[in-house]
TORPA-4810 file (N, C-alpha, C, O; in nm, 3 decimals):
<nodes>
NODE_1_-4.392_-2.170_0.226_-4.426_-1.956_0.192_-4.561_-2.049_0.334_-4.661_-2.120_0.320_X
NODE_2_-4.496_-2.001_0.436_-4.668_-2.024_0.588_-4.713_-1.884_0.526_-4.648_-1.780_0.510_X
NODE_3_-4.872_-1.920_0.488_-4.974_-1.800_0.440_-5.008_-1.723_0.554_-5.047_-1.803_0.640_X
NODE_4_-5.012_-1.626_0.589_-5.101_-1.560_0.711_-5.258_-1.646_0.714_-5.302_-1.702_0.814_X
NODE_5_-5.320_-1.640_0.594_-5.467_-1.697_0.534_-5.477_-1.795_0.608_-5.574_-1.816_0.681_X
NODE_6_-5.347_-1.889_0.593_-5.384_-2.016_0.676_-5.381_-2.024_0.772_-5.435_-2.115_0.834_X
NODE_7_-5.304_-1.911_0.834_-5.288_-1.941_0.971_-5.403_-1.937_1.082_-5.425_-1.995_1.189_X
NODE_8_-5.497_-1.791_0.964_-5.643_-1.706_1.026_-5.705_-1.871_1.024_-5.729_-1.933_1.127_X
NODE_9_-5.726_-1.924_0.891_-5.776_-2.092_0.915_-5.817_-2.129_0.997_-5.923_-2.120_1.060_X
NODE_10_-5.645_-2.220_1.006_-5.611_-2.339_1.142_-5.699_-2.208_1.301_-5.798_-2.219_1.372_X
NODE_11_-5.621_-2.131_1.289_-5.740_-2.078_1.384_-5.805_-1.985_1.398_-5.769_-1.874_1.438_X
NODE_12_-5.947_-2.032_1.356_-6.098_-2.089_1.306_-6.161_-2.172_1.362_-6.265_-2.158_1.428_X
NODE_13_-6.050_-2.343_1.319_-6.123_-2.451_1.319_-6.104_-2.432_1.519_-6.189_-2.453_1.605_X
NODE_14_-5.971_-2.389_1.531_-5.914_-2.412_1.670_-6.035_-2.313_1.725_-6.050_-2.312_1.847_X
NODE_15_-6.084_-2.265_1.679_-6.247_-2.179_1.823_-6.311_-2.231_1.769_-6.413_-2.184_1.818_X
NODE_16_-6.368_-2.343_1.652_-6.467_-2.394_1.616_-6.448_-2.506_1.706_-6.550_-2.519_1.774_X
NODE_17_-6.346_-2.608_1.739_-6.381_-2.660_1.806_-6.397_-2.620_2.029_-6.482_-2.646_2.114_X
NODE_18_-6.274_-2.553_2.032_-6.323_-2.458_2.209_-6.412_-2.415_2.174_-6.465_-2.370_2.275_X
NODE_19_-6.479_-2.392_2.086_-6.647_-2.329_2.164_-6.659_-2.198_2.158_-6.766_-2.151_2.196_X
NODE_20_-6.548_-2.099_2.105_-6.492_-1.981_2.172_-6.569_-1.886_2.020_-6.506_-1.870_1.916_X
NODE_21_-6.699_-1.839_2.041_-6.747_-1.773_1.919_-6.777_-1.644_1.963_-6.900_-1.638_1.963_X
NODE_22_-6.724_-1.521_2.007_-6.677_-1.437_1.997_-6.543_-1.436_1.878_-6.531_-1.353_1.788_X
NODE_23_-6.468_-1.528_1.900_-6.340_-1.511_1.833_-6.384_-1.565_1.713_-6.371_-1.521_1.599_X
NODE_24_-6.446_-1.680_1.759_-6.493_-1.723_1.550_-6.566_-1.639_1.475_-6.571_-1.618_1.354_X
NODE_25_-6.648_-1.574_1.609_-6.677_-1.482_1.455_-6.583_-1.314_1.454_-6.620_-1.222_1.381_X
NODE_26_-6.529_-1.310_1.496_-6.444_-1.188_1.445_-6.329_-1.279_1.327_-6.270_-1.217_1.238_X
NODE_27_-6.315_-1.417_1.344_-6.242_-1.422_1.250_-6.280_-1.458_1.163_-6.193_-1.482_1.079_X
NODE_28_-6.467_-1.497_1.105_-6.469_-1.509_1.009_-6.530_-1.415_0.936_-6.599_-1.429_0.835_X
NODE_29_-6.496_-1.303_1.001_-6.567_-1.126_0.913_-6.388_-1.116_0.872_-6.351_-1.093_0.757_X
NODE_30_-6.307_-1.133_0.967_-6.164_-1.144_0.851_-6.172_-1.192_0.722_-6.154_-1.123_0.622_X
NODE_31_-6.211_-1.357_0.723_-6.221_-1.425_0.625_-6.294_-1.374_0.506_-6.265_-1.383_0.387_X
NODE_32_-6.390_-1.321_0.561_-6.464_-1.226_0.466_-6.388_-1.144_0.380_-6.374_-1.161_0.258_X
NODE_33_-6.319_-1.019_0.476_-6.304_-0.961_0.406_-6.161_-0.954_0.318_-6.100_-0.872_0.249_X
NODE_34_-6.150_-1.081_0.360_-6.001_-1.127_0.256_-6.025_-1.131_0.189_-5.980_-1.064_0.096_X
NODE_35_-6.183_-1.279_0.174_-6.223_-1.320_0.047_-6.286_-1.260_-0.036_-6.308_-1.313_-0.145_X
NODE_36_-6.346_-1.092_0.005_-6.402_-1.013_-0.067_-6.279_-0.930_-0.177_-6.298_-0.879_-0.287_X
NODE_37_-6.137_-0.945_-0.088_-6.071_-0.837_-0.160_-6.030_-0.924_-0.319_-6.019_-0.873_-0.430_X
NODE_38_-6.018_-1.024_-0.292_-5.964_-1.140_-0.383_-6.060_-1.163_-0.478_-6.009_-1.162_-0.590_X
NODE_39_-6.169_-1.182_-0.479_-6.286_-1.153_-0.570_-6.316_-1.045_-0.611_-6.400_-1.035_-0.700_X
NODE_40_-6.253_-0.932_-0.556_-6.292_-0.782_-0.629_-6.147_-0.809_-0.733_-6.131_-0.783_-0.853_X
NODE_41_-6.066_-0.861_-0.647_-5.916_-0.808_-0.762_-5.873_-0.946_-0.796_-5.751_-0.949_-0.805_X
NODE_42_-5.941_-1.092_-0.824_-5.946_-1.198_-0.921_-5.792_-1.202_-0.916_-5.717_-1.177_-1.011_X
NODE_43_-5.738_-1.258_-0.720_-5.634_-1.216_-0.737_-5.615_-1.351_-0.563_-5.698_-1.350_-0.473_X
NODE_44_-5.511_-1.431_-0.563_-5.488_-1.484_-0.370_-5.422_-1.385_-0.328_-5.391_-1.310_-0.421_X
NODE_45_-5.366_-1.331_-0.165_-5.319_-1.221_-0.121_-5.218_-1.292_-0.037_-5.220_-1.377_0.053_X
NODE_46_-5.112_-1.212_-0.111_-4.998_-1.244_-0.026_-5.027_-1.185_0.159_-5.108_-1.104_0.202_X
NODE_47_-4.930_-1.263_0.225_-4.848_-1.212_0.319_-4.922_-1.060_0.353_-5.009_-1.016_0.428_X
NODE_48_-4.818_-1.005_0.237_-4.815_-0.775_0.293_-4.955_-0.752_0.286_-4.976_-0.653_0.357_X
NODE_49_-5.102_-0.809_0.218_-5.207_-0.772_0.149_-5.250_-0.795_0.240_-5.351_-0.725_0.239_X
NODE_50_-5.250_-0.877_0.381_-5.324_-0.940_0.399_-5.337_-0.897_0.539_-5.423_-0.950_0.608_X
NODE_51_-5.229_-0.773_0.604_-5.195_-0.691_0.696_-5.212_-0.592_0.635_-5.192_-0.508_0.723_X
NODE_52_-5.238_-0.529_0.531_-5.365_-0.429_0.460_-5.462_-0.429_0.526_-5.506_-0.362_0.619_X
NODE_53_-5.512_-0.565_0.435_-5.670_-0.563_0.527_-5.738_-0.529_0.623_-5.843_-0.468_0.638_X
NODE_54_-5.611_-0.609_0.733_-5.623_-0.665_0.849_-5.607_-0.517_0.936_-5.677_-0.486_1.033_X
NODE_55_-5.522_-0.452_0.891_-5.478_-0.320_0.929_-5.591_-0.232_0.907_-5.619_-0.163_1.005_X
NODE_56_-5.695_-0.208_0.763_-5.789_-0.118_0.765_-5.931_-0.141_0.829_-6.028_-0.066_0.829_X
NODE_57_-5.912_-0.292_0.895_-6.045_-0.311_0.986_-6.022_-0.319_1.104_-6.102_-0.369_1.183_X
NODE_58_-5.886_-0.263_1.143_-5.841_-0.231_1.287_-5.878_-0.101_1.334_-5.920_-0.061_1.443_X
NODE_59_-5.838_-0.012_1.165_-5.889_0.144_1.204_-6.067_0.162_1.129_-6.115_0.272_1.102_X
NODE_60_-6.119_0.067_1.114_-6.250_0.098_1.078_-6.342_0.070_1.258_-6.452_0.104_1.300_X
NODE_61_-6.205_-0.021_1.327_-6.285_-0.040_1.440_-6.201_0.090_1.534_-6.268_0.190_1.560_X
NODE_62_-6.087_0.086_1.571_-6.097_0.217_1.606_-6.146_0.396_1.577_-6.093_0.491_1.635_X
NODE_63_-6.274_0.409_1.460_-6.328_0.483_1.441_-6.429_0.425_1.516_-6.477_0.491_1.609_X
NODE_64_-6.477_0.293_1.489_-6.642_0.289_1.550_-6.620_0.279_1.677_-6.726_0.316_1.727_X
NODE_65_-6.516_0.242_1.797_-6.461_0.275_1.880_-6.458_0.421_1.920_-6.478_0.422_2.041_X
NODE_66_-6.444_0.534_1.880_-6.409_0.671_1.926_-6.541_0.734_1.863_-6.538_0.851_1.900_X
NODE_67_-6.660_0.714_1.783_-6.806_0.698_1.803_-6.870_0.683_1.872_-6.955_0.763_1.911_X
NODE_68_-6.848_0.556_1.917_-6.942_0.493_2.083_-6.925_0.555_2.171_-7.018_0.577_2.248_X
NODE_69_-6.797_0.608_2.191_-6.759_0.673_2.318_-6.785_0.824_2.271_-6.778_0.893_2.372_X
NODE_70_-6.810_0.893_2.170_-6.877_1.054_2.181_-6.974_1.035_2.263_-6.995_1.087_2.373_X
NODE_71_-7.079_0.896_2.157_-7.209_0.851_2.149_-7.282_0.812_2.296_-7.403_0.813_2.318_X
NODE_72_-7.155_0.772_2.404_-7.176_0.710_2.561_-7.201_0.615_2.523_-7.262_0.567_2.618_X
NODE_73_-7.200_0.492_2.397_-7.220_0.342_2.426_-7.133_0.263_2.479_-7.120_0.160_2.412_X
NODE_74_-7.055_0.268_2.587_-6.965_0.196_2.584_-6.962_0.021_2.585_-6.882_-0.072_2.598_X
NODE_75_-7.104_0.045_2.561_-7.145_-0.146_2.538_-7.095_-0.168_2.429_-7.048_-0.280_2.411_X
NODE_76_-7.088_-0.058_2.309_-7.064_-0.172_2.150_-6.936_-0.126_2.146_-6.865_-0.205_2.083_X
NODE_77_-6.836_0.034_2.218_-6.700_0.032_2.278_-6.643_-0.119_2.278_-6.591_-0.173_2.181_X
NODE_78_-6.658_-0.166_2.381_-6.627_-0.294_2.434_-6.625_-0.407_2.320_-6.532_-0.481_2.289_X
NODE_79_-6.771_-0.397_2.262_-6.769_-0.569_2.137_-6.594_-0.485_2.083_-6.478_-0.520_2.103_X
NODE_80_-6.635_-0.402_2.033_-6.475_-0.290_1.941_-6.423_-0.367_1.965_-6.411_-0.469_1.897_X
NODE_81_-6.356_-0.334_2.113_-6.186_-0.361_2.116_-6.158_-0.468_2.157_-6.041_-0.496_2.182_X
NODE_82_-6.316_-0.607_2.183_-6.256_-0.714_2.235_-6.243_-0.779_2.052_-6.190_-0.888_2.027_X
NODE_83_-6.294_-0.696_1.954_-6.284_-0.711_1.790_-6.122_-0.693_1.774_-6.063_-0.778_1.708_X
NODE_84_-6.069_-0.616_1.815_-5.942_-0.538_1.748_-5.795_-0.628_1.854_-5.675_-0.634_1.828_X
NODE_85_-5.858_-0.676_1.953_-5.710_-0.804_2.029_-5.759_-0.925_1.943_-5.676_-1.016_1.933_X
NODE_86_-5.898_-0.944_1.870_-5.843_-1.090_1.783_-5.814_-1.047_1.704_-5.713_-1.112_1.678_X
NODE_87_-5.827_-0.942_1.597_-5.748_-0.826_1.452_-5.589_-0.900_1.501_-5.543_-1.000_1.446_X
NODE_88_-5.537_-0.843_1.587_-5.420_-0.790_1.682_-5.317_-0.929_1.648_-5.216_-0.947_1.580_X
NODE_89_-5.382_-0.991_1.711_-5.286_-1.119_1.713_-5.284_-1.216_1.557_-5.234_-1.324_1.526_X
NODE_90_-5.344_-1.140_1.502_-5.295_-1.208_1.343_-5.170_-1.104_1.227_-5.119_-1.150_1.125_X
NODE_91_-5.145_-0.943_1.289_-5.024_-0.907_1.294_-4.923_-0.926_1.386_-4.918_-0.984_1.495_X
NODE_92_-4.828_-0.851_1.306_-4.664_-0.855_1.333_-4.665_-0.809_1.526_-4.746_-0.770_1.610_X
NODE_93_-4.570_-0.832_1.521_-4.557_-0.759_1.684_-4.571_-0.583_1.668_-4.537_-0.517_1.570_X
NODE_94_-4.632_-0.531_1.796_-4.681_-0.408_1.730_-4.508_-0.297_1.839_-4.460_-0.302_1.952_X
NODE_95_-4.486_-0.234_1.738_-4.407_-0.153_1.809_-4.431_-0.106_1.907_-4.543_-0.127_1.952_X
NODE_96_-4.335_-0.018_1.986_-4.350_0.039_2.107_-4.334_0.107_2.105_-4.238_0.113_2.029_X
NODE_97_-4.371_0.265_2.164_-4.360_0.400_2.164_-4.208_0.475_2.137_-4.160_0.580_2.096_X
NODE_98_-4.174_0.356_2.184_-3.996_0.412_2.212_-3.896_0.386_2.045_-3.814_0.461_1.993_X
NODE_99_-3.957_0.229_1.993_-3.922_0.216_1.860_-4.013_0.326_1.754_-3.968_0.356_1.644_X
NODE_100_-4.079_0.352_1.780_-4.201_0.433_1.700_-4.154_0.559_1.692_-4.145_0.629_1.591_X
NODE_101_-4.112_0.597_1.845_-4.051_0.763_1.855_-3.865_0.702_1.750_-3.766_0.774_1.730_X
NODE_102_-3.875_0.623_1.727_-3.686_0.615_1.691_-3.672_0.616_1.533_-3.587_0.655_1.453_X
NODE_103_-3.814_0.547_1.526_-3.773_0.514_1.332_-3.830_0.635_1.299_-3.752_0.692_1.223_X
NODE_104_-3.929_0.704_1.318_-3.943_0.828_1.321_-3.879_0.931_1.297_-3.900_1.006_1.202_X
NODE_105_-3.747_0.950_1.430_-3.631_1.043_1.416_-3.541_1.053_1.331_-3.487_1.152_1.283_X
NODE_106_-3.520_0.896_1.307_-3.472_0.841_1.182_-3.485_0.870_1.073_-3.414_0.917_0.985_X
NODE_107_-3.612_0.830_1.085_-3.614_0.835_0.884_-3.711_0.968_0.892_-3.804_0.967_0.811_X
NODE_108_-3.700_1.090_0.987_-3.719_1.191_0.907_-3.547_1.285_0.904_-3.530_1.396_0.854_X
NODE_109_-3.428_1.189_0.979_-3.317_1.223_0.919_-3.255_1.186_0.780_-3.176_1.257_0.718_X
NODE_110_-3.306_1.052_0.736_-3.323_0.998_0.631_-3.302_1.024_0.535_-3.212_1.005_0.454_X
NODE_111_-3.492_1.128_0.542_-3.518_1.187_0.417_-3.514_1.307_0.417_-3.599_1.363_0.348_X
NODE_112_-3.395_1.412_0.508_-3.349_1.540_0.457_-3.463_1.610_0.494_-3.430_1.728_0.485_X
NODE_113_-3.601_1.604_0.539_-3.693_1.644_0.581_-3.674_1.756_0.676_-3.605_1.749_0.777_X
NODE_114_-3.764_1.893_0.623_-3.736_2.016_0.705_-3.860_2.036_0.750_-3.847_2.071_0.868_X
NODE_115_-3.994_2.034_0.717_-4.051_2.079_0.730_-4.204_2.005_0.755_-4.182_1.892_0.800_X
NODE_116_-4.302_2.021_0.745_-4.452_1.962_0.741_-4.460_1.970_0.614_-4.531_1.881_0.568_X
NODE_117_-4.404_2.061_0.516_-4.376_2.008_0.390_-4.355_1.861_0.285_-4.362_1.797_0.180_X
NODE_118_-4.323_1.879_0.422_-4.180_1.690_0.364_-4.243_1.580_0.444_-4.189_1.470_0.434_X
NODE_119_-4.338_1.591_0.514_-4.442_1.501_0.539_-4.421_1.344_0.530_-4.375_1.249_0.593_X
NODE_120_-4.505_1.390_0.367_-4.542_1.278_0.257_-4.402_1.196_0.239_-4.404_1.079_0.202_X
NODE_121_-4.275_1.270_0.267_-4.165_1.152_0.288_-4.114_1.110_0.373_-4.002_1.065_0.349_X
NODE_122_-4.130_1.106_0.419_-4.158_1.073_0.563_-4.225_0.948_0.554_-4.185_0.832_0.543_X
NODE_123_-4.366_1.012_0.563_-4.450_0.871_0.607_-4.379_0.777_0.491_-4.356_0.662_0.529_X
NODE_124_-4.338_0.811_0.347_-4.297_0.706_0.249_-4.240_0.586_0.263_-4.263_0.471_0.226_X
NODE_125_-4.104_0.684_0.369_-4.046_0.564_0.436_-4.045_0.500_0.523_-3.946_0.432_0.550_X
NODE_126_-4.182_0.500_0.615_-4.216_0.444_0.700_-4.330_0.337_0.677_-4.309_0.220_0.709_X
NODE_127_-4.431_0.369_0.629_-4.548_0.321_0.598_-4.486_0.198_0.569_-4.562_0.117_0.622_X
NODE_128_-4.391_0.132_0.515_-4.433_0.011_0.469_-4.333_-0.091_0.591_-4.340_-0.213_0.577_X
NODE_129_-4.257_-0.042_0.689_-4.187_-0.069_0.783_-4.291_-0.042_0.875_-4.276_-0.138_0.950_X
NODE_130_-4.392_0.026_0.924_-4.465_0.004_1.063_-4.675_-0.030_1.003_-4.779_-0.013_1.067_X
NODE_131_-4.653_-0.078_0.865_-4.789_-0.113_0.875_-4.848_-0.279_0.922_-4.832_-0.388_0.867_X
NODE_132_-4.928_-0.237_1.062_-5.016_-0.335_1.103_-4.932_-0.384_1.200_-4.941_-0.499_1.243_X
NODE_133_-4.825_-0.277_1.250_-4.780_-0.256_1.393_-4.790_-0.156_1.438_-4.778_-0.150_1.560_X
NODE_134_-4.809_-0.068_1.384_-4.884_0.102_1.459_-4.966_0.149_1.428_-5.004_0.112_1.317_X
NODE_135_-5.047_0.252_1.492_-5.146_0.323_1.443_-5.111_0.447_1.369_-5.070_0.557_1.408_X
NODE_136_-5.145_0.385_1.218_-5.060_0.492_1.142_-5.081_0.647_1.145_-5.016_0.733_1.086_X
NODE_137_-5.211_0.663_1.249_-5.274_0.762_1.283_-5.182_0.832_1.355_-5.173_0.953_1.372_X
NODE_138_-5.126_0.755_1.388_-5.024_0.795_1.551_-4.888_0.859_1.507_-4.814_0.949_1.545_X
NODE_139_-4.893_0.774_1.415_-4.747_0.800_1.330_-4.741_0.928_1.278_-4.652_1.007_1.309_X
NODE_140_-4.865_0.964_1.171_-4.874_1.105_1.158_-4.851_1.157_1.229_-4.737_1.201_1.215_X
NODE_141_-4.910_1.194_1.340_-4.881_1.333_1.458_-4.759_1.352_1.482_-4.696_1.457_1.495_X
NODE_142_-4.715_1.196_1.490_-4.545_1.236_1.556_-4.406_1.276_1.426_-4.285_1.298_1.437_X
NODE_143_-4.487_1.270_1.327_-4.439_1.306_1.249_-4.434_1.401_1.196_-4.348_1.420_1.110_X
NODE_144_-4.546_1.515_1.238_-4.597_1.660_1.200_-4.507_1.684_1.349_-4.417_1.765_1.324_X
NODE_145_-4.503_1.643_1.483_-4.437_1.695_1.597_-4.272_1.744_1.512_-4.224_1.848_1.468_X
NODE_146_-4.231_1.605_1.523_-4.082_1.595_1.475_-4.068_1.719_1.443_-4.020_1.803_1.518_X
NODE_147_-4.125_1.748_1.281_-4.108_1.865_1.171_-4.142_1.952_1.225_-4.082_2.055_1.194_X
NODE_148_-4.244_1.964_1.324_-4.270_2.097_1.391_-4.158_2.170_1.496_-4.088_2.271_1.490_X
NODE_149_-4.174_2.089_1.570_-4.119_2.119_1.658_-3.926_2.109_1.723_-3.895_2.155_1.833_X
</nodes>
């Protein structure tokens, strides 16, 4: 089985050899976050759990970008955006807007959801399929729009 952590470690070695300090720093942050979960839970993470860690890191950076932008700190926003690009390299191919919309429509139909109260059912169907491939806050907004409109 091809472990994502092995791929990340290989990329770290390549970044060291290539002298890409920025990418190396982000990869070290990724490996530290993975290691933290492994130590806390006394397990070795499989690819699915690594994707959850990476997704959490993306969410943190998106929030930081929002806060930095609101504060007019575009220099710090740029650093976070560069980190997002490196993290996304290790995630599955991102879903396009159309793919996302189609998956939301199908999940609403499949779950029989009729109102915003049924949002949890729809999100339950989509979360596993979309984790690491789409910003779940945007997916949530799309589900809400589909159920109210």
